[in-house]
HTML snippet that shows the backbone in 3Dmol.js (N, CA, C, O; Angstrom):
<script src="https://3Dmol.org/build/3Dmol-min.js"></script>
<div id="view" style="width:600px;height:400px;position:relative"></div>
<script>
const pdb = `
ATOM      1  N   MET A   1       0.470  -1.030  -0.475  1.00  0.00           N
ATOM      2  CA  MET A   1      -0.291   0.117   0.034  1.00  0.00           C
ATOM      3  C   MET A   1       1.008   1.477   0.154  1.00  0.00           C
ATOM      4  O   MET A   1       2.004   1.830   0.785  1.00  0.00           O
ATOM      5  N   SER A   2       0.211   1.800  -0.822  1.00  0.00           N
ATOM      6  CA  SER A   2       1.219   3.251  -0.852  1.00  0.00           C
ATOM      7  C   SER A   2       0.173   4.544  -0.488  1.00  0.00           C
ATOM      8  O   SER A   2      -1.037   4.433  -0.683  1.00  0.00           O
ATOM      9  N   PHE A   3       0.769   5.756   0.052  1.00  0.00           N
ATOM     10  CA  PHE A   3      -0.023   6.866   0.516  1.00  0.00           C
ATOM     11  C   PHE A   3       0.157   7.950  -0.209  1.00  0.00           C
ATOM     12  O   PHE A   3       1.352   8.237  -0.288  1.00  0.00           O
ATOM     13  N   ILE A   4      -0.788   8.915  -0.962  1.00  0.00           N
ATOM     14  CA  ILE A   4       0.288  10.069  -1.368  1.00  0.00           C
ATOM     15  C   ILE A   4      -1.189  11.426  -0.196  1.00  0.00           C
ATOM     16  O   ILE A   4      -2.380  11.114  -0.170  1.00  0.00           O
ATOM     17  N   THR A   5      -0.826  12.333   0.326  1.00  0.00           N
ATOM     18  CA  THR A   5      -1.905  13.616   0.800  1.00  0.00           C
ATOM     19  C   THR A   5      -1.199  14.866  -0.986  1.00  0.00           C
ATOM     20  O   THR A   5      -0.407  14.864  -1.928  1.00  0.00           O
ATOM     21  N   THR A   6      -2.463  15.812  -0.195  1.00  0.00           N
ATOM     22  CA  THR A   6      -2.149  16.821  -0.561  1.00  0.00           C
ATOM     23  C   THR A   6      -2.573  17.834   0.329  1.00  0.00           C
ATOM     24  O   THR A   6      -3.714  17.780   0.790  1.00  0.00           O
ATOM     25  N   VAL A   7      -1.847  18.697   0.613  1.00  0.00           N
ATOM     26  CA  VAL A   7      -2.457  19.975   1.837  1.00  0.00           C
ATOM     27  C   VAL A   7      -1.621  21.096   1.611  1.00  0.00           C
ATOM     28  O   VAL A   7      -0.570  20.986   0.980  1.00  0.00           O
ATOM     29  N   LYS A   8      -1.988  22.079   2.045  1.00  0.00           N
ATOM     30  CA  LYS A   8      -1.969  23.647   1.786  1.00  0.00           C
ATOM     31  C   LYS A   8      -0.827  23.969   2.757  1.00  0.00           C
ATOM     32  O   LYS A   8      -0.050  24.878   2.466  1.00  0.00           O
ATOM     33  N   ALA A   9      -0.677  23.258   3.922  1.00  0.00           N
ATOM     34  CA  ALA A   9       0.511  23.276   5.012  1.00  0.00           C
ATOM     35  C   ALA A   9       1.231  21.775   4.909  1.00  0.00           C
ATOM     36  O   ALA A   9       0.732  20.682   5.175  1.00  0.00           O
ATOM     37  N   ARG A  10       2.347  22.037   4.512  1.00  0.00           N
ATOM     38  CA  ARG A  10       2.744  20.577   5.041  1.00  0.00           C
ATOM     39  C   ARG A  10       3.507  20.012   6.102  1.00  0.00           C
ATOM     40  O   ARG A  10       4.147  18.987   5.869  1.00  0.00           O
ATOM     41  N   THR A  11       3.540  20.720   7.647  1.00  0.00           N
ATOM     42  CA  THR A  11       4.118  19.790   8.353  1.00  0.00           C
ATOM     43  C   THR A  11       3.424  18.780   8.510  1.00  0.00           C
ATOM     44  O   THR A  11       3.718  17.726   7.946  1.00  0.00           O
ATOM     45  N   HIS A  12       2.644  18.869   9.098  1.00  0.00           N
ATOM     46  CA  HIS A  12       1.721  17.587   9.771  1.00  0.00           C
ATOM     47  C   HIS A  12       1.098  16.405   8.959  1.00  0.00           C
ATOM     48  O   HIS A  12       0.480  15.437   9.402  1.00  0.00           O
ATOM     49  N   ALA A  13       1.458  16.767   7.456  1.00  0.00           N
ATOM     50  CA  ALA A  13       1.612  16.107   6.176  1.00  0.00           C
ATOM     51  C   ALA A  13       3.028  14.815   6.009  1.00  0.00           C
ATOM     52  O   ALA A  13       3.202  13.607   5.850  1.00  0.00           O
ATOM     53  N   LEU A  14       3.767  16.086   6.180  1.00  0.00           N
ATOM     54  CA  LEU A  14       5.125  15.113   6.506  1.00  0.00           C
ATOM     55  C   LEU A  14       5.508  14.392   7.518  1.00  0.00           C
ATOM     56  O   LEU A  14       6.281  13.457   7.309  1.00  0.00           O
ATOM     57  N   ASN A  15       4.963  14.727   9.072  1.00  0.00           N
ATOM     58  CA  ASN A  15       5.269  13.598   9.636  1.00  0.00           C
ATOM     59  C   ASN A  15       4.220  12.456   9.848  1.00  0.00           C
ATOM     60  O   ASN A  15       4.369  11.624  10.742  1.00  0.00           O
ATOM     61  N   THR A  16       2.894  12.444   8.785  1.00  0.00           N
ATOM     62  CA  THR A  16       2.680  11.599   9.080  1.00  0.00           C
ATOM     63  C   THR A  16       3.257  10.601   8.192  1.00  0.00           C
ATOM     64  O   THR A  16       3.328   9.417   8.523  1.00  0.00           O
ATOM     65  N   ALA A  17       3.929  11.320   6.375  1.00  0.00           N
ATOM     66  CA  ALA A  17       4.442  10.373   5.944  1.00  0.00           C
ATOM     67  C   ALA A  17       5.479  10.246   6.460  1.00  0.00           C
ATOM     68  O   ALA A  17       6.057   9.951   5.415  1.00  0.00           O
ATOM     69  N   GLU A  18       6.030  10.220   6.980  1.00  0.00           N
ATOM     70  CA  GLU A  18       7.294   9.534   8.120  1.00  0.00           C
ATOM     71  C   GLU A  18       6.750   9.018   8.616  1.00  0.00           C
ATOM     72  O   GLU A  18       6.551   8.189   7.728  1.00  0.00           O
ATOM     73  N   LYS A  19       6.250   8.698   9.334  1.00  0.00           N
ATOM     74  CA  LYS A  19       5.385   7.481  10.110  1.00  0.00           C
ATOM     75  C   LYS A  19       5.315   6.471   9.054  1.00  0.00           C
ATOM     76  O   LYS A  19       6.207   5.624   8.998  1.00  0.00           O
ATOM     77  N   ILE A  20       4.439   6.468   8.283  1.00  0.00           N
ATOM     78  CA  ILE A  20       4.137   5.360   7.044  1.00  0.00           C
ATOM     79  C   ILE A  20       4.966   4.758   6.370  1.00  0.00           C
ATOM     80  O   ILE A  20       4.632   3.814   5.654  1.00  0.00           O
ATOM     81  N   ILE A  21       6.726   5.362   6.509  1.00  0.00           N
ATOM     82  CA  ILE A  21       8.125   4.977   5.026  1.00  0.00           C
ATOM     83  C   ILE A  21       8.534   4.308   7.038  1.00  0.00           C
ATOM     84  O   ILE A  21       9.160   3.290   7.335  1.00  0.00           O
ATOM     85  N   GLN A  22       8.107   5.002   7.693  1.00  0.00           N
ATOM     86  CA  GLN A  22       9.087   4.444   8.751  1.00  0.00           C
ATOM     87  C   GLN A  22       8.391   2.667   9.422  1.00  0.00           C
ATOM     88  O   GLN A  22       9.023   1.828  10.063  1.00  0.00           O
ATOM     89  N   LEU A  23       7.130   2.619   9.023  1.00  0.00           N
ATOM     90  CA  LEU A  23       5.693   0.950   8.992  1.00  0.00           C
ATOM     91  C   LEU A  23       6.222   0.184   7.650  1.00  0.00           C
ATOM     92  O   LEU A  23       5.721  -0.920   7.434  1.00  0.00           O
ATOM     93  N   GLY A  24       7.542   0.860   6.402  1.00  0.00           N
ATOM     94  CA  GLY A  24       8.096   0.068   5.436  1.00  0.00           C
ATOM     95  C   GLY A  24       7.020   0.529   4.668  1.00  0.00           C
ATOM     96  O   GLY A  24       6.365  -0.466   4.359  1.00  0.00           O
ATOM     97  N   ARG A  25       6.563   1.437   4.252  1.00  0.00           N
ATOM     98  CA  ARG A  25       5.498   1.765   3.459  1.00  0.00           C
ATOM     99  C   ARG A  25       5.804   2.736   2.719  1.00  0.00           C
ATOM    100  O   ARG A  25       6.778   3.350   3.154  1.00  0.00           O
ATOM    101  N   MET A  26       5.353   3.162   1.716  1.00  0.00           N
ATOM    102  CA  MET A  26       5.613   4.386   0.667  1.00  0.00           C
ATOM    103  C   MET A  26       4.922   5.116   1.345  1.00  0.00           C
ATOM    104  O   MET A  26       4.235   4.689   2.273  1.00  0.00           O
ATOM    105  N   ALA A  27       4.995   6.670   0.911  1.00  0.00           N
ATOM    106  CA  ALA A  27       4.220   7.629   1.581  1.00  0.00           C
ATOM    107  C   ALA A  27       5.094   9.115   0.285  1.00  0.00           C
ATOM    108  O   ALA A  27       6.278   9.204  -0.040  1.00  0.00           O
ATOM    109  N   SER A  28       4.373   9.664   0.035  1.00  0.00           N
ATOM    110  CA  SER A  28       4.571  11.505  -0.592  1.00  0.00           C
ATOM    111  C   SER A  28       3.167  12.550  -0.103  1.00  0.00           C
ATOM    112  O   SER A  28       1.977  12.748   0.143  1.00  0.00           O
ATOM    113  N   VAL A  29       4.049  12.805  -0.186  1.00  0.00           N
ATOM    114  CA  VAL A  29       3.799  14.266   0.272  1.00  0.00           C
ATOM    115  C   VAL A  29       3.598  15.437  -0.799  1.00  0.00           C
ATOM    116  O   VAL A  29       4.642  15.802  -1.339  1.00  0.00           O
ATOM    117  N   VAL A  30       1.803  16.423  -1.401  1.00  0.00           N
ATOM    118  CA  VAL A  30       1.957  16.819  -2.408  1.00  0.00           C
ATOM    119  C   VAL A  30       1.805  17.898  -1.976  1.00  0.00           C
ATOM    120  O   VAL A  30       0.734  17.783  -1.380  1.00  0.00           O
ATOM    121  N   GLN A  31       2.299  19.412  -1.787  1.00  0.00           N
ATOM    122  CA  GLN A  31       1.837  20.537  -1.882  1.00  0.00           C
ATOM    123  C   GLN A  31       0.781  21.058  -2.544  1.00  0.00           C
ATOM    124  O   GLN A  31       1.143  21.463  -3.648  1.00  0.00           O
ATOM    125  N   ALA A  32      -0.563  21.248  -2.306  1.00  0.00           N
ATOM    126  CA  ALA A  32      -1.052  21.631  -3.412  1.00  0.00           C
ATOM    127  C   ALA A  32      -2.781  22.488  -3.231  1.00  0.00           C
ATOM    128  O   ALA A  32      -3.460  22.290  -2.223  1.00  0.00           O
ATOM    129  N   ASP A  33      -3.213  23.320  -4.270  1.00  0.00           N
ATOM    130  CA  ASP A  33      -4.832  23.447  -4.177  1.00  0.00           C
ATOM    131  C   ASP A  33      -5.388  23.658  -4.958  1.00  0.00           C
ATOM    132  O   ASP A  33      -5.312  24.560  -5.793  1.00  0.00           O
ATOM    133  N   LEU A  34      -6.513  22.306  -4.737  1.00  0.00           N
ATOM    134  CA  LEU A  34      -7.089  21.709  -5.173  1.00  0.00           C
ATOM    135  C   LEU A  34      -8.411  22.316  -5.797  1.00  0.00           C
ATOM    136  O   LEU A  34      -9.416  21.632  -5.987  1.00  0.00           O
ATOM    137  N   SER A  35      -8.320  23.631  -6.092  1.00  0.00           N
ATOM    138  CA  SER A  35      -9.515  24.283  -5.928  1.00  0.00           C
ATOM    139  C   SER A  35      -8.440  25.163  -7.846  1.00  0.00           C
ATOM    140  O   SER A  35      -9.060  25.819  -8.683  1.00  0.00           O
ATOM    141  N   SER A  36      -7.260  24.919  -7.930  1.00  0.00           N
ATOM    142  CA  SER A  36      -7.021  25.236  -9.165  1.00  0.00           C
ATOM    143  C   SER A  36      -5.906  24.136  -9.793  1.00  0.00           C
ATOM    144  O   SER A  36      -4.710  23.880  -9.656  1.00  0.00           O
ATOM    145  N   THR A  37      -7.050  23.655 -10.559  1.00  0.00           N
ATOM    146  CA  THR A  37      -6.938  22.517 -12.283  1.00  0.00           C
ATOM    147  C   THR A  37      -5.112  22.664 -12.392  1.00  0.00           C
ATOM    148  O   THR A  37      -4.601  21.618 -11.991  1.00  0.00           O
ATOM    149  N   ASP A  38      -4.484  23.291 -12.659  1.00  0.00           N
ATOM    150  CA  ASP A  38      -3.268  23.000 -12.772  1.00  0.00           C
ATOM    151  C   ASP A  38      -2.742  22.601 -11.089  1.00  0.00           C
ATOM    152  O   ASP A  38      -2.680  21.380 -10.947  1.00  0.00           O
ATOM    153  N   GLN A  39      -2.526  23.051 -10.366  1.00  0.00           N
ATOM    154  CA  GLN A  39      -1.427  22.074  -9.129  1.00  0.00           C
ATOM    155  C   GLN A  39      -3.063  20.346  -9.317  1.00  0.00           C
ATOM    156  O   GLN A  39      -2.899  19.145  -9.106  1.00  0.00           O
ATOM    157  N   VAL A  40      -3.684  20.704  -9.530  1.00  0.00           N
ATOM    158  CA  VAL A  40      -4.466  19.294  -9.626  1.00  0.00           C
ATOM    159  C   VAL A  40      -3.668  18.525 -10.796  1.00  0.00           C
ATOM    160  O   VAL A  40      -3.271  17.449 -10.350  1.00  0.00           O
ATOM    161  N   LYS A  41      -3.428  18.647 -11.673  1.00  0.00           N
ATOM    162  CA  LYS A  41      -2.984  18.264 -13.092  1.00  0.00           C
ATOM    163  C   LYS A  41      -2.009  17.213 -12.581  1.00  0.00           C
ATOM    164  O   LYS A  41      -2.001  15.982 -12.594  1.00  0.00           O
ATOM    165  N   ASN A  42      -0.654  18.780 -11.826  1.00  0.00           N
ATOM    166  CA  ASN A  42       0.004  18.926 -11.270  1.00  0.00           C
ATOM    167  C   ASN A  42       0.940  17.299  -9.647  1.00  0.00           C
ATOM    168  O   ASN A  42       1.975  16.649  -9.501  1.00  0.00           O
ATOM    169  N   LEU A  43      -0.404  17.515  -8.939  1.00  0.00           N
ATOM    170  CA  LEU A  43      -1.059  16.111  -8.031  1.00  0.00           C
ATOM    171  C   LEU A  43      -1.041  15.093  -8.778  1.00  0.00           C
ATOM    172  O   LEU A  43      -0.021  14.403  -8.781  1.00  0.00           O
ATOM    173  N   PHE A  44      -1.906  14.817  -9.416  1.00  0.00           N
ATOM    174  CA  PHE A  44      -1.430  13.389 -10.570  1.00  0.00           C
ATOM    175  C   PHE A  44      -0.341  12.936 -11.366  1.00  0.00           C
ATOM    176  O   PHE A  44       0.031  11.843 -11.795  1.00  0.00           O
ATOM    177  N   ALA A  45       0.091  14.222 -11.437  1.00  0.00           N
ATOM    178  CA  ALA A  45       1.172  13.446 -12.210  1.00  0.00           C
ATOM    179  C   ALA A  45       2.316  13.143 -11.694  1.00  0.00           C
ATOM    180  O   ALA A  45       3.236  12.539 -12.246  1.00  0.00           O
ATOM    181  N   GLN A  46       2.264  13.632 -10.446  1.00  0.00           N
ATOM    182  CA  GLN A  46       3.288  13.472  -9.033  1.00  0.00           C
ATOM    183  C   GLN A  46       3.350  12.426  -9.321  1.00  0.00           C
ATOM    184  O   GLN A  46       4.176  11.734  -9.918  1.00  0.00           O
ATOM    185  N   THR A  47       1.986  12.204  -8.668  1.00  0.00           N
ATOM    186  CA  THR A  47       1.360  10.651  -8.191  1.00  0.00           C
ATOM    187  C   THR A  47       1.470   9.414  -9.313  1.00  0.00           C
ATOM    188  O   THR A  47       0.812   8.378  -9.222  1.00  0.00           O
ATOM    189  N   LEU A  48       2.108   9.611 -10.036  1.00  0.00           N
ATOM    190  CA  LEU A  48       2.177   8.855 -11.497  1.00  0.00           C
ATOM    191  C   LEU A  48       3.827   7.846 -11.071  1.00  0.00           C
ATOM    192  O   LEU A  48       4.225   6.704 -10.842  1.00  0.00           O
ATOM    193  N   GLU A  49       4.506   9.939 -11.248  1.00  0.00           N
ATOM    194  CA  GLU A  49       5.970   9.608 -11.158  1.00  0.00           C
ATOM    195  C   GLU A  49       6.092   8.411  -9.819  1.00  0.00           C
ATOM    196  O   GLU A  49       5.968   7.186  -9.823  1.00  0.00           O
ATOM    197  N   SER A  50       6.328   9.191  -8.949  1.00  0.00           N
ATOM    198  CA  SER A  50       6.459   8.306  -7.657  1.00  0.00           C
ATOM    199  C   SER A  50       6.052   6.850  -8.086  1.00  0.00           C
ATOM    200  O   SER A  50       6.930   6.103  -8.516  1.00  0.00           O
ATOM    201  N   PHE A  51       4.549   6.355  -7.970  1.00  0.00           N
ATOM    202  CA  PHE A  51       3.723   5.203  -8.018  1.00  0.00           C
ATOM    203  C   PHE A  51       3.420   4.469  -9.412  1.00  0.00           C
ATOM    204  O   PHE A  51       2.562   3.607  -9.598  1.00  0.00           O
ATOM    205  N   GLY A  52       4.123   4.888 -10.150  1.00  0.00           N
ATOM    206  CA  GLY A  52       3.512   3.978 -11.261  1.00  0.00           C
ATOM    207  C   GLY A  52       1.765   4.256 -11.742  1.00  0.00           C
ATOM    208  O   GLY A  52       1.330   4.421 -12.881  1.00  0.00           O
ATOM    209  N   LYS A  53       1.210   4.239 -10.782  1.00  0.00           N
ATOM    210  CA  LYS A  53      -0.517   4.105 -10.749  1.00  0.00           C
ATOM    211  C   LYS A  53      -1.330   4.964 -10.104  1.00  0.00           C
ATOM    212  O   LYS A  53      -0.847   5.946  -9.542  1.00  0.00           O
ATOM    213  N   ILE A  54      -2.503   4.747 -10.096  1.00  0.00           N
ATOM    214  CA  ILE A  54      -3.498   5.374  -9.321  1.00  0.00           C
ATOM    215  C   ILE A  54      -4.361   4.348  -9.173  1.00  0.00           C
ATOM    216  O   ILE A  54      -4.725   3.867 -10.246  1.00  0.00           O
ATOM    217  N   ASP A  55      -4.981   3.663  -7.837  1.00  0.00           N
ATOM    218  CA  ASP A  55      -6.130   2.394  -7.462  1.00  0.00           C
ATOM    219  C   ASP A  55      -7.008   3.439  -7.047  1.00  0.00           C
ATOM    220  O   ASP A  55      -7.931   3.746  -7.801  1.00  0.00           O
ATOM    221  N   ILE A  56      -6.810   4.221  -5.608  1.00  0.00           N
ATOM    222  CA  ILE A  56      -8.313   5.261  -5.469  1.00  0.00           C
ATOM    223  C   ILE A  56      -7.720   6.193  -5.636  1.00  0.00           C
ATOM    224  O   ILE A  56      -6.523   6.386  -5.846  1.00  0.00           O
ATOM    225  N   VAL A  57      -9.211   7.320  -5.480  1.00  0.00           N
ATOM    226  CA  VAL A  57      -8.834   8.872  -4.904  1.00  0.00           C
ATOM    227  C   VAL A  57      -9.655   9.280  -3.977  1.00  0.00           C
ATOM    228  O   VAL A  57     -10.850   9.296  -4.275  1.00  0.00           O
ATOM    229  N   ILE A  58      -9.222   9.737  -2.549  1.00  0.00           N
ATOM    230  CA  ILE A  58     -10.745   9.895  -1.873  1.00  0.00           C
ATOM    231  C   ILE A  58     -10.180  11.629  -1.545  1.00  0.00           C
ATOM    232  O   ILE A  58      -9.168  12.088  -1.014  1.00  0.00           O
ATOM    233  N   ASN A  59     -11.356  12.215  -2.138  1.00  0.00           N
ATOM    234  CA  ASN A  59     -11.302  13.835  -2.354  1.00  0.00           C
ATOM    235  C   ASN A  59     -11.587  13.878  -0.890  1.00  0.00           C
ATOM    236  O   ASN A  59     -12.090  12.871  -0.393  1.00  0.00           O
ATOM    237  N   ASN A  60     -11.277  15.141   0.038  1.00  0.00           N
ATOM    238  CA  ASN A  60     -11.668  15.510   1.348  1.00  0.00           C
ATOM    239  C   ASN A  60     -11.484  16.863   1.631  1.00  0.00           C
ATOM    240  O   ASN A  60     -11.315  17.264   2.782  1.00  0.00           O
ATOM    241  N   ALA A  61     -11.506  17.577   0.674  1.00  0.00           N
ATOM    242  CA  ALA A  61     -10.910  18.892   0.327  1.00  0.00           C
ATOM    243  C   ALA A  61     -12.528  19.616   0.717  1.00  0.00           C
ATOM    244  O   ALA A  61     -13.274  19.078  -0.101  1.00  0.00           O
ATOM    245  N   GLY A  62     -13.043  20.197   1.244  1.00  0.00           N
ATOM    246  CA  GLY A  62     -13.886  21.560   1.306  1.00  0.00           C
ATOM    247  C   GLY A  62     -13.287  22.697   1.079  1.00  0.00           C
ATOM    248  O   GLY A  62     -12.103  23.021   0.986  1.00  0.00           O
ATOM    249  N   GLN A  63     -14.719  23.503   0.969  1.00  0.00           N
ATOM    250  CA  GLN A  63     -14.538  24.707   0.888  1.00  0.00           C
ATOM    251  C   GLN A  63     -16.075  25.530   1.283  1.00  0.00           C
ATOM    252  O   GLN A  63     -17.197  25.210   0.890  1.00  0.00           O
ATOM    253  N   VAL A  64     -15.616  26.903   2.361  1.00  0.00           N
ATOM    254  CA  VAL A  64     -16.309  27.354   3.046  1.00  0.00           C
ATOM    255  C   VAL A  64     -17.311  28.787   2.186  1.00  0.00           C
ATOM    256  O   VAL A  64     -16.683  29.239   1.228  1.00  0.00           O
ATOM    257  N   CYS A  65     -18.405  29.334   2.377  1.00  0.00           N
ATOM    258  CA  CYS A  65     -18.798  29.965   1.520  1.00  0.00           C
ATOM    259  C   CYS A  65     -19.691  30.761   2.898  1.00  0.00           C
ATOM    260  O   CYS A  65     -20.863  30.558   3.217  1.00  0.00           O
ATOM    261  N   LYS A  66     -18.736  31.666   3.521  1.00  0.00           N
ATOM    262  CA  LYS A  66     -19.229  32.997   4.488  1.00  0.00           C
ATOM    263  C   LYS A  66     -20.564  33.601   3.970  1.00  0.00           C
ATOM    264  O   LYS A  66     -20.704  34.797   4.225  1.00  0.00           O
ATOM    265  N   LYS A  67     -21.329  33.139   3.452  1.00  0.00           N
ATOM    266  CA  LYS A  67     -23.116  33.502   3.155  1.00  0.00           C
ATOM    267  C   LYS A  67     -24.291  32.847   3.667  1.00  0.00           C
ATOM    268  O   LYS A  67     -24.407  31.630   3.817  1.00  0.00           O
ATOM    269  N   ALA A  68     -25.209  33.778   3.943  1.00  0.00           N
ATOM    270  CA  ALA A  68     -26.094  33.220   4.414  1.00  0.00           C
ATOM    271  C   ALA A  68     -27.170  32.338   2.960  1.00  0.00           C
ATOM    272  O   ALA A  68     -27.575  32.822   1.903  1.00  0.00           O
ATOM    273  N   PHE A  69     -27.324  31.034   3.490  1.00  0.00           N
ATOM    274  CA  PHE A  69     -27.712  30.446   2.620  1.00  0.00           C
ATOM    275  C   PHE A  69     -28.701  30.633   1.658  1.00  0.00           C
ATOM    276  O   PHE A  69     -28.632  29.709   0.848  1.00  0.00           O
ATOM    277  N   LEU A  70     -30.022  31.799   1.253  1.00  0.00           N
ATOM    278  CA  LEU A  70     -31.158  31.961   1.199  1.00  0.00           C
ATOM    279  C   LEU A  70     -30.348  33.304   0.058  1.00  0.00           C
ATOM    280  O   LEU A  70     -30.894  33.634  -0.995  1.00  0.00           O
ATOM    281  N   ILE A  71     -29.043  33.907   0.525  1.00  0.00           N
ATOM    282  CA  ILE A  71     -29.082  34.894  -0.680  1.00  0.00           C
ATOM    283  C   ILE A  71     -27.531  34.270  -1.335  1.00  0.00           C
ATOM    284  O   ILE A  71     -26.744  35.209  -1.458  1.00  0.00           O
ATOM    285  N   ILE A  72     -27.117  33.353  -1.635  1.00  0.00           N
ATOM    286  CA  ILE A  72     -26.129  32.799  -2.384  1.00  0.00           C
ATOM    287  C   ILE A  72     -26.904  32.906  -3.567  1.00  0.00           C
ATOM    288  O   ILE A  72     -28.135  32.905  -3.559  1.00  0.00           O
ATOM    289  N   GLN A  73     -25.903  33.038  -5.016  1.00  0.00           N
ATOM    290  CA  GLN A  73     -27.043  33.233  -5.832  1.00  0.00           C
ATOM    291  C   GLN A  73     -26.429  31.550  -6.758  1.00  0.00           C
ATOM    292  O   GLN A  73     -25.338  31.050  -6.486  1.00  0.00           O
ATOM    293  N   SER A  74     -27.149  31.096  -7.541  1.00  0.00           N
ATOM    294  CA  SER A  74     -26.862  29.937  -7.539  1.00  0.00           C
ATOM    295  C   SER A  74     -26.142  29.506  -8.624  1.00  0.00           C
ATOM    296  O   SER A  74     -26.245  28.332  -8.978  1.00  0.00           O
ATOM    297  N   LEU A  75     -24.959  30.777  -9.589  1.00  0.00           N
ATOM    298  CA  LEU A  75     -23.685  30.227  -9.770  1.00  0.00           C
ATOM    299  C   LEU A  75     -22.645  29.538  -9.333  1.00  0.00           C
ATOM    300  O   LEU A  75     -21.969  28.641  -9.837  1.00  0.00           O
ATOM    301  N   THR A  76     -22.597  30.521  -7.530  1.00  0.00           N
ATOM    302  CA  THR A  76     -21.924  30.421  -6.287  1.00  0.00           C
ATOM    303  C   THR A  76     -22.633  29.482  -6.111  1.00  0.00           C
ATOM    304  O   THR A  76     -21.733  28.644  -6.045  1.00  0.00           O
ATOM    305  N   LEU A  77     -23.419  28.987  -5.994  1.00  0.00           N
ATOM    306  CA  LEU A  77     -24.028  27.364  -4.930  1.00  0.00           C
ATOM    307  C   LEU A  77     -23.552  26.387  -5.982  1.00  0.00           C
ATOM    308  O   LEU A  77     -22.710  25.715  -5.386  1.00  0.00           O
ATOM    309  N   ILE A  78     -23.650  25.866  -7.446  1.00  0.00           N
ATOM    310  CA  ILE A  78     -23.000  25.560  -8.213  1.00  0.00           C
ATOM    311  C   ILE A  78     -21.278  25.375  -7.889  1.00  0.00           C
ATOM    312  O   ILE A  78     -20.480  24.465  -7.659  1.00  0.00           O
ATOM    313  N   HIS A  79     -21.288  26.498  -7.999  1.00  0.00           N
ATOM    314  CA  HIS A  79     -19.378  26.410  -7.904  1.00  0.00           C
ATOM    315  C   HIS A  79     -19.163  25.561  -6.657  1.00  0.00           C
ATOM    316  O   HIS A  79     -18.565  24.511  -6.891  1.00  0.00           O
ATOM    317  N   TYR A  80     -19.457  25.736  -5.578  1.00  0.00           N
ATOM    318  CA  TYR A  80     -19.404  25.173  -4.334  1.00  0.00           C
ATOM    319  C   TYR A  80     -19.953  23.584  -4.047  1.00  0.00           C
ATOM    320  O   TYR A  80     -19.629  23.001  -3.012  1.00  0.00           O
ATOM    321  N   LEU A  81     -20.891  22.896  -5.166  1.00  0.00           N
ATOM    322  CA  LEU A  81     -20.945  21.866  -5.407  1.00  0.00           C
ATOM    323  C   LEU A  81     -20.705  21.381  -5.954  1.00  0.00           C
ATOM    324  O   LEU A  81     -21.144  20.244  -5.782  1.00  0.00           O
ATOM    325  N   THR A  82     -19.930  21.531  -7.018  1.00  0.00           N
ATOM    326  CA  THR A  82     -19.136  20.650  -7.807  1.00  0.00           C
ATOM    327  C   THR A  82     -17.310  20.755  -7.265  1.00  0.00           C
ATOM    328  O   THR A  82     -16.459  20.067  -7.827  1.00  0.00           O
TER     329      THR A  82
END
`;
const viewer = $3Dmol.createViewer("view");
viewer.addModel(pdb, "pdb");
viewer.setStyle({}, {cartoon: {color: "spectrum"}});
viewer.zoomTo();
viewer.render();
</script>
């Protein structure tokens, strides 16, 4: 099993990767903003370069929209839901 994570701040992810490597597994940390298409492409390219394939992708990224739900315009809402 291999593990890759993407984060905006690397410190905690690097500590986690270190522990995984100490257990004899492969781990990689890529710093990326998942709202940027170019950075997502780079993430996948680096993953393929490091591990040769991708078996599972889990997207646990989130965004916050600090507006009252009833006043959010439909295009803004679609942006946050897709």
